[in-house]
DOLO-631911 format. One record per residue: residue number from 0; residue in one letter; x, y negated, z of N, C-alpha, C in turn. Coordinates in steps of 0.05 Angstrom, whole numbers, plus 5000, padded with zeros to 4 digits. Layout:
BEGIN
pt nr: NUM; rest: A; nX: X; nY: Y; nZ: Z; caX: X; caY: Y; caZ: Z; cX: X; cY: Y; cZ: Z
...
END
This chain:
BEGIN
pt nr: 0; rest: M; nX: 8157; nY: 1958; nZ: 4830; caX: 8160; caY: 1941; caZ: 4853; cX: 8183; cY: 1953; cZ: 4870
pt nr: 1; rest: K; nX: 8198; nY: 1935; nZ: 4882; caX: 8221; caY: 1943; caZ: 4898; cX: 8217; cY: 1934; cZ: 4927
pt nr: 2; rest: I; nX: 8230; nY: 1950; nZ: 4945; caX: 8230; caY: 1943; caZ: 4974; cX: 8256; cY: 1951; cZ: 4986
pt nr: 3; rest: L; nX: 8265; nY: 1936; nZ: 5006; caX: 8287; caY: 1943; caZ: 5023; cX: 8275; cY: 1948; cZ: 5050
pt nr: 4; rest: Y; nX: 8274; nY: 1973; nZ: 5059; caX: 8261; caY: 1981; caZ: 5083; cX: 8281; cY: 1987; cZ: 5105
pt nr: 5; rest: K; nX: 8278; nY: 1974; nZ: 5128; caX: 8295; caY: 1979; caZ: 5151; cX: 8285; cY: 2003; cZ: 5166
pt nr: 6; rest: T; nX: 8300; nY: 2025; nZ: 5167; caX: 8292; caY: 2049; caZ: 5180; cX: 8292; cY: 2046; cZ: 5211
pt nr: 7; rest: Q; nX: 8278; nY: 2064; nZ: 5224; caX: 8278; caY: 2065; caZ: 5253; cX: 8281; cY: 2094; cZ: 5262
pt nr: 8; rest: G; nX: 8300; nY: 2098; nZ: 5281; caX: 8303; caY: 2124; caZ: 5293; cX: 8319; cY: 2144; cZ: 5277
pt nr: 9; rest: T; nX: 8334; nY: 2135; nZ: 5257; caX: 8350; caY: 2153; caZ: 5240; cX: 8379; cY: 2143; cZ: 5238
pt nr: 10; rest: C; nX: 8396; nY: 2160; nZ: 5228; caX: 8424; caY: 2152; caZ: 5224; cX: 8427; cY: 2132; cZ: 5201
pt nr: 11; rest: S; nX: 8409; nY: 2134; nZ: 5181; caX: 8410; caY: 2114; caZ: 5160; cX: 8398; cY: 2088; cZ: 5170
pt nr: 12; rest: S; nX: 8407; nY: 2066; nZ: 5159; caX: 8397; caY: 2040; caZ: 5169; cX: 8376; cY: 2027; cZ: 5151
pt nr: 13; rest: H; nX: 8377; nY: 2032; nZ: 5125; caX: 8359; caY: 2021; caZ: 5106; cX: 8354; cY: 2040; cZ: 5083
pt nr: 14; rest: I; nX: 8331; nY: 2035; nZ: 5069; caX: 8324; caY: 2050; caZ: 5045; cX: 8318; cY: 2029; cZ: 5024
pt nr: 15; rest: E; nX: 8331; nY: 2032; nZ: 5001; caX: 8324; caY: 2016; caZ: 4977; cX: 8306; cY: 2033; cZ: 4960
pt nr: 16; rest: L; nX: 8282; nY: 2023; nZ: 4955; caX: 8262; caY: 2039; caZ: 4941; cX: 8249; cY: 2023; cZ: 4918
pt nr: 17; rest: E; nX: 8247; nY: 2036; nZ: 4895; caX: 8233; caY: 2024; caZ: 4872; cX: 8212; cY: 2044; cZ: 4862
pt nr: 18; rest: V; nX: 8187; nY: 2034; nZ: 4860; caX: 8165; caY: 2051; caZ: 4851; cX: 8153; cY: 2037; cZ: 4826
pt nr: 19; rest: E; nX: 8147; nY: 2052; nZ: 4806; caX: 8135; caY: 2041; caZ: 4782; cX: 8113; cY: 2061; cZ: 4772
pt nr: 20; rest: D; nX: 8090; nY: 2050; nZ: 4768; caX: 8067; caY: 2067; caZ: 4759; cX: 8062; cY: 2091; cZ: 4776
pt nr: 21; rest: G; nX: 8065; nY: 2087; nZ: 4803; caX: 8059; caY: 2108; caZ: 4822; cX: 8080; cY: 2130; cZ: 4824
pt nr: 22; rest: R; nX: 8103; nY: 2125; nZ: 4812; caX: 8125; caY: 2144; caZ: 4813; cX: 8150; cY: 2131; cZ: 4824
pt nr: 23; rest: V; nX: 8166; nY: 2147; nZ: 4838; caX: 8192; caY: 2137; caZ: 4849; cX: 8211; cY: 2134; cZ: 4826
pt nr: 24; rest: K; nX: 8218; nY: 2109; nZ: 4821; caX: 8237; caY: 2103; caZ: 4799; cX: 8266; cY: 2105; cZ: 4809
pt nr: 25; rest: D; nX: 8271; nY: 2095; nZ: 4833; caX: 8298; caY: 2096; caZ: 4844; cX: 8296; cY: 2094; cZ: 4874
pt nr: 26; rest: V; nX: 8314; nY: 2108; nZ: 4888; caX: 8316; caY: 2107; caZ: 4917; cX: 8344; cY: 2112; cZ: 4926
pt nr: 27; rest: S; nX: 8353; nY: 2097; nZ: 4946; caX: 8379; caY: 2102; caZ: 4958; cX: 8378; cY: 2095; cZ: 4988
pt nr: 28; rest: F; nX: 8394; nY: 2109; nZ: 5003; caX: 8396; caY: 2105; caZ: 5032; cX: 8422; cY: 2092; cZ: 5039
pt nr: 29; rest: W; nX: 8422; nY: 2075; nZ: 5059; caX: 8446; caY: 2063; caZ: 5070; cX: 8453; cY: 2080; cZ: 5095
pt nr: 30; rest: G; nX: 8476; nY: 2092; nZ: 5095; caX: 8485; caY: 2108; caZ: 5118; cX: 8471; cY: 2135; cZ: 5118
pt nr: 31; rest: G; nX: 8473; nY: 2149; nZ: 5140; caX: 8461; caY: 2176; caZ: 5142; cX: 8479; cY: 2198; cZ: 5131
pt nr: 32; rest: C; nX: 8467; nY: 2221; nZ: 5128; caX: 8481; caY: 2244; caZ: 5118; cX: 8483; cY: 2243; cZ: 5087
pt nr: 33; rest: N; nX: 8506; nY: 2233; nZ: 5078; caX: 8509; caY: 2225; caZ: 5050; cX: 8500; cY: 2247; cZ: 5030
pt nr: 34; rest: G; nX: 8510; nY: 2271; nZ: 5032; caX: 8503; caY: 2292; caZ: 5013; cX: 8473; cY: 2299; cZ: 5013
pt nr: 35; rest: N; nX: 8462; nY: 2302; nZ: 5037; caX: 8434; caY: 2309; caZ: 5040; cX: 8416; cY: 2287; cZ: 5028
pt nr: 36; rest: L; nX: 8423; nY: 2262; nZ: 5034; caX: 8406; caY: 2240; caZ: 5025; cX: 8409; cY: 2236; cZ: 4995
pt nr: 37; rest: K; nX: 8433; nY: 2241; nZ: 4984; caX: 8435; caY: 2240; caZ: 4954; cX: 8418; cY: 2261; cZ: 4942
pt nr: 38; rest: G; nX: 8417; nY: 2285; nZ: 4954; caX: 8400; caY: 2306; caZ: 4944; cX: 8371; cY: 2299; cZ: 4945
pt nr: 39; rest: I; nX: 8362; nY: 2288; nZ: 4967; caX: 8334; caY: 2279; caZ: 4969; cX: 8327; cY: 2258; cZ: 4948
pt nr: 40; rest: C; nX: 8345; nY: 2239; nZ: 4945; caX: 8341; caY: 2218; caZ: 4924; cX: 8338; cY: 2230; cZ: 4897
pt nr: 41; rest: S; nX: 8355; nY: 2249; nZ: 4890; caX: 8354; caY: 2262; caZ: 4864; cX: 8329; cY: 2278; cZ: 4860
pt nr: 42; rest: L; nX: 8320; nY: 2291; nZ: 4881; caX: 8296; caY: 2308; caZ: 4879; cX: 8270; cY: 2291; cZ: 4876
pt nr: 43; rest: V; nX: 8268; nY: 2268; nZ: 4890; caX: 8244; caY: 2253; caZ: 4889; cX: 8242; cY: 2233; cZ: 4866
pt nr: 44; rest: R; nX: 8265; nY: 2228; nZ: 4853; caX: 8265; caY: 2209; caZ: 4831; cX: 8247; cY: 2220; cZ: 4808
pt nr: 45; rest: G; nX: 8228; nY: 2204; nZ: 4800; caX: 8209; caY: 2212; caZ: 4780; cX: 8184; cY: 2225; cZ: 4791
pt nr: 46; rest: M; nX: 8184; nY: 2231; nZ: 4816; caX: 8161; caY: 2245; caZ: 4829; cX: 8139; cY: 2224; cZ: 4836
pt nr: 47; rest: K; nX: 8114; nY: 2233; nZ: 4834; caX: 8092; caY: 2216; caZ: 4842; cX: 8094; cY: 2211; cZ: 4872
pt nr: 48; rest: T; nX: 8087; nY: 2186; nZ: 4880; caX: 8090; caY: 2179; caZ: 4908; cX: 8072; cY: 2197; cZ: 4926
pt nr: 49; rest: E; nX: 8049; nY: 2204; nZ: 4917; caX: 8031; caY: 2221; caZ: 4932; cX: 8044; cY: 2249; cZ: 4938
pt nr: 50; rest: E; nX: 8058; nY: 2259; nZ: 4918; caX: 8072; caY: 2284; caZ: 4922; cX: 8095; cY: 2282; cZ: 4942
pt nr: 51; rest: V; nX: 8110; nY: 2260; nZ: 4941; caX: 8131; caY: 2255; caZ: 4961; cX: 8119; cY: 2255; cZ: 4989
pt nr: 52; rest: L; nX: 8097; nY: 2240; nZ: 4992; caX: 8084; caY: 2238; caZ: 5018; cX: 8074; cY: 2266; cZ: 5027
pt nr: 53; rest: S; nX: 8062; nY: 2281; nZ: 5010; caX: 8052; caY: 2307; caZ: 5019; cX: 8074; cY: 2327; cZ: 5026
pt nr: 54; rest: R; nX: 8097; nY: 2324; nZ: 5014; caX: 8119; caY: 2342; caZ: 5020; cX: 8137; cY: 2334; cZ: 5043
pt nr: 55; rest: L; nX: 8141; nY: 2307; nZ: 5047; caX: 8161; caY: 2298; caZ: 5066; cX: 8151; cY: 2284; cZ: 5091
pt nr: 56; rest: E; nX: 8126; nY: 2274; nZ: 5090; caX: 8116; caY: 2259; caZ: 5113; cX: 8114; cY: 2277; cZ: 5138
pt nr: 57; rest: G; nX: 8124; nY: 2267; nZ: 5160; caX: 8122; caY: 2281; caZ: 5186; cX: 8145; cY: 2299; cZ: 5192
pt nr: 58; rest: I; nX: 8165; nY: 2302; nZ: 5174; caX: 8189; caY: 2318; caZ: 5180; cX: 8204; cY: 2304; cZ: 5202
pt nr: 59; rest: M; nX: 8213; nY: 2320; nZ: 5221; caX: 8229; caY: 2309; caZ: 5243; cX: 8258; cY: 2318; cZ: 5241
pt nr: 60; rest: C; nX: 8276; nY: 2303; nZ: 5253; caX: 8305; caY: 2310; caZ: 5253; cX: 8312; cY: 2317; cZ: 5282
pt nr: 61; rest: G; nX: 8316; nY: 2343; nZ: 5287; caX: 8322; caY: 2351; caZ: 5314; cX: 8300; cY: 2344; cZ: 5333
pt nr: 62; rest: H; nX: 8307; nY: 2330; nZ: 5355; caX: 8287; caY: 2322; caZ: 5375; cX: 8276; cY: 2294; cZ: 5369
pt nr: 63; rest: R; nX: 8284; nY: 2282; nZ: 5348; caX: 8275; caY: 2255; caZ: 5341; cX: 8246; cY: 2258; cZ: 5329
pt nr: 64; rest: P; nX: 8230; nY: 2237; nZ: 5334; caX: 8203; caY: 2239; caZ: 5324; cX: 8200; cY: 2231; cZ: 5294
pt nr: 65; rest: T; nX: 8223; nY: 2227; nZ: 5280; caX: 8223; caY: 2220; caZ: 5252; cX: 8248; cY: 2231; cZ: 5239
pt nr: 66; rest: S; nX: 8252; nY: 2225; nZ: 5214; caX: 8275; caY: 2234; caZ: 5199; cX: 8278; cY: 2215; cZ: 5175
pt nr: 67; rest: C; nX: 8300; nY: 2218; nZ: 5160; caX: 8304; caY: 2202; caZ: 5136; cX: 8281; cY: 2207; cZ: 5116
pt nr: 68; rest: P; nX: 8274; nY: 2232; nZ: 5111; caX: 8251; caY: 2237; caZ: 5092; cX: 8225; cY: 2224; cZ: 5102
pt nr: 69; rest: D; nX: 8220; nY: 2226; nZ: 5128; caX: 8196; caY: 2214; caZ: 5139; cX: 8197; cY: 2183; cZ: 5137
pt nr: 70; rest: Q; nX: 8221; nY: 2172; nZ: 5141; caX: 8224; caY: 2143; caZ: 5137; cX: 8220; cY: 2134; cZ: 5108
pt nr: 71; rest: L; nX: 8228; nY: 2151; nZ: 5090; caX: 8223; caY: 2146; caZ: 5061; cX: 8192; cY: 2144; cZ: 5057
pt nr: 72; rest: C; nX: 8177; nY: 2161; nZ: 5069; caX: 8148; caY: 2161; caZ: 5067; cX: 8137; cY: 2135; cZ: 5079
pt nr: 73; rest: K; nX: 8148; nY: 2126; nZ: 5101; caX: 8140; caY: 2101; caZ: 5113; cX: 8146; cY: 2077; cZ: 5094
pt nr: 74; rest: A; nX: 8168; nY: 2079; nZ: 5080; caX: 8175; caY: 2058; caZ: 5060; cX: 8156; cY: 2058; cZ: 5037
pt nr: 75; rest: I; nX: 8148; nY: 2082; nZ: 5028; caX: 8128; caY: 2084; caZ: 5006; cX: 8102; cY: 2072; cZ: 5015
pt nr: 76; rest: R; nX: 8093; nY: 2078; nZ: 5039; caX: 8068; caY: 2067; caZ: 5049; cX: 8070; cY: 2037; cZ: 5051
pt nr: 77; rest: R; nX: 8092; nY: 2026; nZ: 5061; caX: 8096; caY: 1997; caZ: 5063; cX: 8094; cY: 1984; cZ: 5036
pt nr: 78; rest: L; nX: 8107; nY: 1997; nZ: 5016; caX: 8107; caY: 1986; caZ: 4989; cX: 8078; cY: 1986; cZ: 4978
pt nr: 79; rest: S; nX: 8063; nY: 2006; nZ: 4984; caX: 8035; caY: 2008; caZ: 4975; cX: 8018; cY: 1986; cZ: 4987
pt nr: 80; rest: E; nX: 8024; nY: 1980; nZ: 5013; caX: 8009; caY: 1958; caZ: 5027; cX: 8016; cY: 1931; cZ: 5015
pt nr: 81; rest: E; nX: 8041; nY: 1927; nZ: 5007; caX: 8050; caY: 1902; caZ: 4996; cX: 8041; cY: 1898; cZ: 4967
pt nr: 82; rest: G; nX: 8037; nY: 1920; nZ: 4953; caX: 8030; caY: 1919; caZ: 4925; cX: 8002; cY: 1914; cZ: 4921
END
């Protein structure tokens, strides 16, 4: 299942996420810190969604109450709700 998630409170504007059989099949961010986000995408590709949530949920960026990794977790949760 695929989703295009509009982020809130981050430099990136959207996340394209595809999950198959409970694992992250593909993910990409629009905008944000290009190198860091490419690294996150590479690291979570193939990972179980529960593992991504346990590692990245709640991470903050500076004084912001969220971050791109946290927004990825929100996208995963949204996808779970829709599926």
